[in-house]
ZADO-1210 file (C-alpha; in nm, 4 decimals, padded with zeros to 6 digits):
<atoms>
<atom x="07.3501" y="09.2206" z="09.1305" code="MET" pos="1"/>
<atom x="07.6869" y="09.4045" z="09.1580" code="PRO" pos="2"/>
<atom x="07.7087" y="09.6602" z="09.4388" code="ASN" pos="3"/>
<atom x="07.8687" y="09.9983" z="09.3591" code="VAL" pos="4"/>
<atom x="08.0386" y="10.2175" z="09.6219" code="PHE" pos="5"/>
<atom x="08.1249" y="10.5820" z="09.5458" code="CYS" pos="6"/>
<atom x="08.3986" y="10.8070" z="09.6852" code="VAL" pos="7"/>
<atom x="08.4034" y="11.1839" z="09.6282" code="ASP" pos="8"/>
<atom x="08.4518" y="11.4924" z="09.8454" code="ASP" pos="9"/>
<atom x="08.1600" y="11.6803" z="09.6877" code="HIS" pos="10"/>
<atom x="07.8152" y="11.5979" z="09.8241" code="ALA" pos="11"/>
<atom x="07.6456" y="11.7101" z="09.5023" code="LEU" pos="12"/>
<atom x="07.8558" y="11.4686" z="09.2971" code="ILE" pos="13"/>
<atom x="07.7677" y="11.1817" z="09.5286" code="LEU" pos="14"/>
<atom x="07.3993" y="11.2702" z="09.5127" code="GLU" pos="15"/>
<atom x="07.4160" y="11.2891" z="09.1333" code="GLY" pos="16"/>
<atom x="07.5913" y="10.9528" z="09.1095" code="LEU" pos="17"/>
<atom x="07.3351" y="10.7957" z="09.3374" code="LYS" pos="18"/>
<atom x="07.0533" y="10.9274" z="09.1185" code="ASN" pos="19"/>
<atom x="07.2269" y="10.8000" z="08.8035" code="LEU" pos="20"/>
<atom x="07.2911" y="10.4558" z="08.9491" code="LEU" pos="21"/>
<atom x="06.9300" y="10.4213" z="09.0554" code="GLU" pos="22"/>
<atom x="06.8437" y="10.4434" z="08.6848" code="GLN" pos="23"/>
<atom x="07.1091" y="10.1928" z="08.5712" code="VAL" pos="24"/>
<atom x="06.9728" y="09.8406" z="08.5426" code="GLU" pos="25"/>
<atom x="07.1514" y="09.5473" z="08.7074" code="HIS" pos="26"/>
<atom x="07.3683" y="09.7598" z="08.9405" code="PHE" pos="27"/>
<atom x="07.3003" y="09.8567" z="09.3005" code="ASN" pos="28"/>
<atom x="07.4191" y="10.1642" z="09.4931" code="TRP" pos="29"/>
<atom x="07.5551" y="10.0350" z="09.8240" code="ILE" pos="30"/>
<atom x="07.7120" y="10.3397" z="09.9892" code="GLY" pos="31"/>
<atom x="07.9490" y="10.6352" z="09.9816" code="GLU" pos="32"/>
<atom x="08.2262" y="10.8187" z="10.1640" code="CYS" pos="33"/>
<atom x="08.4034" y="11.1501" z="10.1080" code="ASN" pos="34"/>
<atom x="08.7720" y="11.0490" z="10.1084" code="HIS" pos="35"/>
<atom x="08.9794" y="10.7473" z="09.9953" code="PRO" pos="36"/>
<atom x="09.1574" y="10.7396" z="10.3322" code="ASP" pos="37"/>
<atom x="08.8278" y="10.6149" z="10.4792" code="LYS" pos="38"/>
<atom x="08.7809" y="10.3547" z="10.2089" code="LEU" pos="39"/>
<atom x="09.0326" y="10.0925" z="10.3211" code="GLU" pos="40"/>
<atom x="08.8543" y="10.0318" z="10.6518" code="GLN" pos="41"/>
<atom x="08.5184" y="10.0166" z="10.4759" code="ILE" pos="42"/>
<atom x="08.6454" y="09.7585" z="10.2254" code="LEU" pos="43"/>
<atom x="08.8050" y="09.5552" z="10.5050" code="SER" pos="44"/>
<atom x="08.4698" y="09.5325" z="10.6827" code="ASN" pos="45"/>
<atom x="08.2372" y="09.4938" z="10.3838" code="ASP" pos="46"/>
<atom x="08.2992" y="09.2159" z="10.1319" code="ARG" pos="47"/>
<atom x="07.9785" y="09.2990" z="09.9447" code="ASN" pos="48"/>
<atom x="08.1320" y="09.5918" z="09.7549" code="ILE" pos="49"/>
<atom x="08.1998" y="09.4831" z="09.3975" code="HIS" pos="50"/>
<atom x="08.2800" y="09.8087" z="09.2147" code="ILE" pos="51"/>
<atom x="08.4308" y="10.1325" z="09.3487" code="VAL" pos="52"/>
<atom x="08.3853" y="10.4665" z="09.1707" code="LEU" pos="53"/>
<atom x="08.6475" y="10.7044" z="09.3094" code="VAL" pos="54"/>
<atom x="08.7873" y="11.0489" z="09.2288" code="ASP" pos="55"/>
<atom x="09.1632" y="11.1125" z="09.2189" code="VAL" pos="56"/>
<atom x="09.1995" y="11.4646" z="09.3612" code="PHE" pos="57"/>
<atom x="09.0953" y="11.5752" z="09.7123" code="TYR" pos="58"/>
<atom x="09.1702" y="11.9359" z="09.8094" code="ASN" pos="59"/>
<atom x="09.3975" y="11.9446" z="09.5018" code="ARG" pos="60"/>
<atom x="09.5992" y="11.6505" z="09.6359" code="GLU" pos="61"/>
<atom x="09.6549" y="11.3566" z="09.4011" code="ASN" pos="62"/>
<atom x="09.5543" y="11.0382" z="09.5865" code="LYS" pos="63"/>
<atom x="09.6230" y="10.7951" z="09.3034" code="LEU" pos="64"/>
<atom x="09.9167" y="10.6317" z="09.4830" code="VAL" pos="65"/>
<atom x="09.6894" y="10.5674" z="09.7821" code="ARG" pos="66"/>
<atom x="09.4181" y="10.4325" z="09.5544" code="ILE" pos="67"/>
<atom x="09.6750" y="10.2175" z="09.3752" code="GLY" pos="68"/>
<atom x="09.7773" y="10.0492" z="09.6997" code="SER" pos="69"/>
<atom x="09.4133" y="09.9609" z="09.7685" code="MET" pos="70"/>
<atom x="09.3707" y="09.8261" z="09.4152" code="VAL" pos="71"/>
<atom x="09.6526" y="09.5820" z="09.4940" code="GLN" pos="72"/>
<atom x="09.5144" y="09.4919" z="09.8377" code="LYS" pos="73"/>
<atom x="09.1487" y="09.4550" z="09.7358" code="PHE" pos="74"/>
<atom x="09.1993" y="09.3002" z="09.3946" code="ASN" pos="75"/>
<atom x="08.8604" y="09.1299" z="09.4026" code="GLN" pos="76"/>
<atom x="08.7034" y="09.4760" z="09.3636" code="VAL" pos="77"/>
<atom x="08.6655" y="09.6438" z="09.0228" code="LYS" pos="78"/>
<atom x="08.7985" y="10.0021" z="09.0291" code="TRP" pos="79"/>
<atom x="08.6848" y="10.2958" z="08.8161" code="ILE" pos="80"/>
<atom x="08.8296" y="10.6469" z="08.8434" code="ILE" pos="81"/>
<atom x="08.5658" y="10.9178" z="08.7950" code="LEU" pos="82"/>
<atom x="08.7343" y="11.2575" z="08.7778" code="SER" pos="83"/>
<atom x="08.7209" y="11.6050" z="08.6267" code="ALA" pos="84"/>
<atom x="09.0950" y="11.5752" z="08.5580" code="TYR" pos="85"/>
<atom x="09.2119" y="11.3781" z="08.2566" code="GLU" pos="86"/>
<atom x="09.5448" y="11.3569" z="08.0786" code="SER" pos="87"/>
<atom x="09.7122" y="11.0688" z="07.8939" code="PRO" pos="88"/>
<atom x="09.9829" y="11.0456" z="08.1624" code="ALA" pos="89"/>
<atom x="09.7314" y="11.0385" z="08.4478" code="LEU" pos="90"/>
<atom x="09.5125" y="10.7802" z="08.2754" code="VAL" pos="91"/>
<atom x="09.8144" y="10.5640" z="08.1960" code="GLN" pos="92"/>
<atom x="09.9298" y="10.5905" z="08.5550" code="GLN" pos="93"/>
<atom x="09.5905" y="10.4721" z="08.6808" code="ALA" pos="94"/>
<atom x="09.5906" y="10.1725" z="08.4477" code="PHE" pos="95"/>
<atom x="09.9431" y="10.0749" z="08.5505" code="LEU" pos="96"/>
<atom x="09.8133" y="10.0571" z="08.9074" code="TYR" pos="97"/>
<atom x="09.5423" y="09.8147" z="08.7935" code="GLY" pos="98"/>
<atom x="09.2410" y="10.0475" z="08.7760" code="VAL" pos="99"/>
<atom x="08.9889" y="09.9042" z="08.5272" code="ALA" pos="100"/>
<atom x="08.8345" y="10.2287" z="08.4014" code="GLY" pos="101"/>
<atom x="08.8977" y="10.6034" z="08.3918" code="TYR" pos="102"/>
<atom x="08.5946" y="10.8242" z="08.3202" code="LEU" pos="103"/>
<atom x="08.5233" y="11.1954" z="08.3249" code="ARG" pos="104"/>
<atom x="08.2569" y="11.3400" z="08.5518" code="LYS" pos="105"/>
<atom x="08.0633" y="11.4784" z="08.2557" code="ASP" pos="106"/>
<atom x="07.9700" y="11.1331" z="08.1247" code="ILE" pos="107"/>
<atom x="07.6076" y="11.0501" z="08.0508" code="THR" pos="108"/>
<atom x="07.3980" y="10.7885" z="08.2257" code="MET" pos="109"/>
<atom x="07.4332" y="10.5657" z="07.9171" code="LEU" pos="110"/>
<atom x="07.8133" y="10.5950" z="07.9212" code="GLU" pos="111"/>
<atom x="07.8260" y="10.5171" z="08.2931" code="LEU" pos="112"/>
<atom x="07.6023" y="10.2151" z="08.2389" code="SER" pos="113"/>
<atom x="07.8200" y="10.0904" z="07.9526" code="GLN" pos="114"/>
<atom x="08.1392" y="10.1391" z="08.1534" code="ALA" pos="115"/>
<atom x="08.0014" y="09.9502" z="08.4534" code="LEU" pos="116"/>
<atom x="07.8931" y="09.6602" z="08.2326" code="LYS" pos="117"/>
<atom x="08.2286" y="09.6434" z="08.0535" code="LEU" pos="118"/>
<atom x="08.4290" y="09.6556" z="08.3756" code="VAL" pos="119"/>
<atom x="08.2041" y="09.4040" z="08.5502" code="TRP" pos="120"/>
<atom x="08.2461" y="09.1656" z="08.2543" code="SER" pos="121"/>
<atom x="08.6225" y="09.1755" z="08.3074" code="GLY" pos="122"/>
<atom x="08.7279" y="09.4342" z="08.0523" code="ARG" pos="123"/>
<atom x="09.0236" y="09.6539" z="08.1452" code="GLN" pos="124"/>
<atom x="09.1468" y="10.0001" z="08.0463" code="ASN" pos="125"/>
<atom x="08.8069" y="10.1540" z="07.9724" code="ILE" pos="126"/>
<atom x="08.7943" y="10.5287" z="07.9233" code="THR" pos="127"/>
<atom x="08.5781" y="10.7955" z="07.7625" code="CYS" pos="128"/>
<atom x="08.7009" y="11.0200" z="07.4828" code="LEU" pos="129"/>
<atom x="08.4559" y="11.2878" z="07.3812" code="GLY" pos="130"/>
<atom x="08.1200" y="11.1122" z="07.3805" code="SER" pos="131"/>
<atom x="08.2546" y="10.7674" z="07.2914" code="THR" pos="132"/>
<atom x="08.3380" y="10.4877" z="07.5325" code="LEU" pos="133"/>
<atom x="08.6563" y="10.3184" z="07.4147" code="LEU" pos="134"/>
<atom x="08.9281" y="10.0795" z="07.5263" code="PRO" pos="135"/>
<atom x="09.2088" y="10.3036" z="07.6456" code="SER" pos="136"/>
<atom x="09.4615" y="10.1801" z="07.3888" code="THR" pos="137"/>
<atom x="09.3673" y="10.4984" z="07.2031" code="HIS" pos="138"/>
<atom x="09.5461" y="10.7104" z="07.4622" code="ILE" pos="139"/>
<atom x="09.7638" y="10.4802" z="07.6679" code="THR" pos="140"/>
<atom x="09.9777" y="10.1739" z="07.6419" code="THR" pos="141"/>
<atom x="09.8096" y="09.8470" z="07.7372" code="ASP" pos="142"/>
<atom x="10.0367" y="09.7251" z="08.0164" code="ARG" pos="143"/>
<atom x="09.9876" y="09.4843" z="08.3016" code="GLU" pos="144"/>
<atom x="09.9614" y="09.6478" z="08.6430" code="ALA" pos="145"/>
<atom x="10.2852" y="09.6942" z="08.8354" code="LEU" pos="146"/>
<atom x="10.2867" y="09.5529" z="09.1882" code="SER" pos="147"/>
<atom x="10.3977" y="09.7603" z="09.4859" code="SER" pos="148"/>
<atom x="10.7147" y="09.5481" z="09.5139" code="ARG" pos="149"/>
<atom x="10.7924" y="09.6086" z="09.1458" code="GLU" pos="150"/>
<atom x="10.7471" y="09.9816" z="09.2053" code="MET" pos="151"/>
<atom x="11.0000" y="09.9615" z="09.4915" code="ASP" pos="152"/>
<atom x="11.2499" y="09.7858" z="09.2673" code="ILE" pos="153"/>
<atom x="11.1982" y="10.0345" z="08.9827" code="ILE" pos="154"/>
<atom x="11.2776" y="10.3213" z="09.2212" code="ASN" pos="155"/>
<atom x="11.6006" y="10.1532" z="09.3313" code="LEU" pos="156"/>
<atom x="11.7049" y="10.0712" z="08.9739" code="ILE" pos="157"/>
<atom x="11.6504" y="10.4355" z="08.8783" code="ILE" pos="158"/>
<atom x="11.8689" y="10.5377" z="09.1740" code="LYS" pos="159"/>
<atom x="12.1471" y="10.3248" z="09.0257" code="GLY" pos="160"/>
<atom x="12.1510" y="10.0318" z="09.2691" code="LEU" pos="161"/>
<atom x="12.2722" y="09.6909" z="09.1511" code="THR" pos="162"/>
<atom x="12.0602" y="09.3786" z="09.1944" code="GLU" pos="163"/>
<atom x="12.2713" y="09.2798" z="09.4965" code="GLN" pos="164"/>
<atom x="12.2227" y="09.6181" z="09.6653" code="LEU" pos="165"/>
<atom x="11.8505" y="09.6127" z="09.5874" code="ILE" pos="166"/>
<atom x="11.8263" y="09.2677" z="09.7460" code="ALA" pos="167"/>
<atom x="12.0011" y="09.3920" z="10.0599" code="GLU" pos="168"/>
<atom x="11.7840" y="09.7052" z="10.0763" code="SER" pos="169"/>
<atom x="11.4579" y="09.5091" z="10.0482" code="LEU" pos="170"/>
<atom x="11.5731" y="09.2042" z="10.2503" code="PHE" pos="171"/>
<atom x="11.5070" y="08.9644" z="09.9644" code="ILE" pos="172"/>
<atom x="11.7328" y="08.7394" z="09.7565" code="SER" pos="173"/>
<atom x="11.9205" y="08.8536" z="09.4484" code="LYS" pos="174"/>
<atom x="11.7340" y="08.5848" z="09.2521" code="HIS" pos="175"/>
<atom x="11.4003" y="08.7376" z="09.3594" code="THR" pos="176"/>
<atom x="11.5165" y="09.0816" z="09.2481" code="VAL" pos="177"/>
<atom x="11.6223" y="08.9380" z="08.9126" code="HIS" pos="178"/>
<atom x="11.2807" y="08.7732" z="08.8674" code="SER" pos="179"/>
<atom x="11.0990" y="09.0985" z="08.9508" code="HIS" pos="180"/>
<atom x="11.3246" y="09.2869" z="08.7091" code="ARG" pos="181"/>
<atom x="11.2412" y="09.0427" z="08.4282" code="LYS" pos="182"/>
<atom x="10.8684" y="09.0823" z="08.4996" code="ASN" pos="183"/>
<atom x="10.8982" y="09.4627" z="08.4992" code="ILE" pos="184"/>
<atom x="11.0741" y="09.4584" z="08.1632" code="PHE" pos="185"/>
<atom x="10.8115" y="09.2211" z="08.0208" code="ARG" pos="186"/>
<atom x="10.5202" y="09.4324" z="08.1448" code="LYS" pos="187"/>
<atom x="10.6664" y="09.7555" z="08.0093" code="LEU" pos="188"/>
<atom x="10.8008" y="09.6090" z="07.6866" code="GLY" pos="189"/>
<atom x="11.1602" y="09.7146" z="07.7558" code="ILE" pos="190"/>
<atom x="11.4953" y="09.5339" z="07.7674" code="HIS" pos="191"/>
<atom x="11.7437" y="09.7309" z="07.9796" code="SER" pos="192"/>
<atom x="11.7818" y="09.9620" z="08.2783" code="ASN" pos="193"/>
<atom x="11.8487" y="10.2562" z="08.0476" code="SER" pos="194"/>
<atom x="11.5217" y="10.1870" z="07.8643" code="GLU" pos="195"/>
<atom x="11.3461" y="10.1681" z="08.2026" code="LEU" pos="196"/>
<atom x="11.4755" y="10.5118" z="08.3024" code="ILE" pos="197"/>
<atom x="11.3813" y="10.6590" z="07.9655" code="ARG" pos="198"/>
<atom x="11.0348" y="10.5019" z="07.9908" code="TYR" pos="199"/>
<atom x="10.9552" y="10.6817" z="08.3174" code="PHE" pos="200"/>
<atom x="11.1039" y="11.0093" z="08.1964" code="ILE" pos="201"/>
<atom x="10.8658" y="10.9951" z="07.8997" code="GLU" pos="202"/>
<atom x="10.5760" y="10.8527" z="08.1055" code="ASN" pos="203"/>
<atom x="10.5896" y="11.0114" z="08.4546" code="PRO" pos="204"/>
<atom x="10.4310" y="10.7959" z="08.7227" code="LEU" pos="205"/>
<atom x="10.3520" y="10.9029" z="09.0802" code="HIS" pos="206"/>
<atom x="10.5488" y="10.6881" z="09.3216" code="GLY" pos="207"/>
<atom x="10.8487" y="10.6700" z="09.0871" code="ILE" pos="208"/>
<atom x="11.1239" y="10.9154" z="09.1800" code="GLY" pos="209"/>
<atom x="11.4442" y="11.0318" z="09.0176" code="TYR" pos="210"/>
</atoms>
């Protein structure tokens, strides 16, 4: 039975999620904490956590970059954002980091149950629009997740560095930079540095600077 861990800074939300999960068949509530900064240590010590439900904003601070780094590190865990904040750009950003689902906090028990089952079965990019649970292709592009190294390279490309300078900055070979660049273009469906810059102007992503 998959174990679900919840992260939110509101005790009432955590209590409500616990009550909902106790009514969802085939899933088990395993624990909670009130901030994603505490989550990395918990995941390092507990390999029995299979799904994490986590909010994005804590004291109005967007923690998606922090969550994204943990998605990369603990890729055996299924990740679902559960937040009161929803926008196409934010949802797209979460999916680019590798989050499997993005749900609003006003979902019903049935919608939560459906989302958990879909994510646990391996489905990606699950979100809720209105009262309908849908694959997120309705509001976001279906891209593979960008790795942290690819994010580093994107930032340096946007700053105008050549492949040789990027290699020197990151202490890797020019060939490795070229391979990462090809993978970035493939994942984003683009073909040039100018298209890359335009892509992130049109689709702002936390962690990518100009």
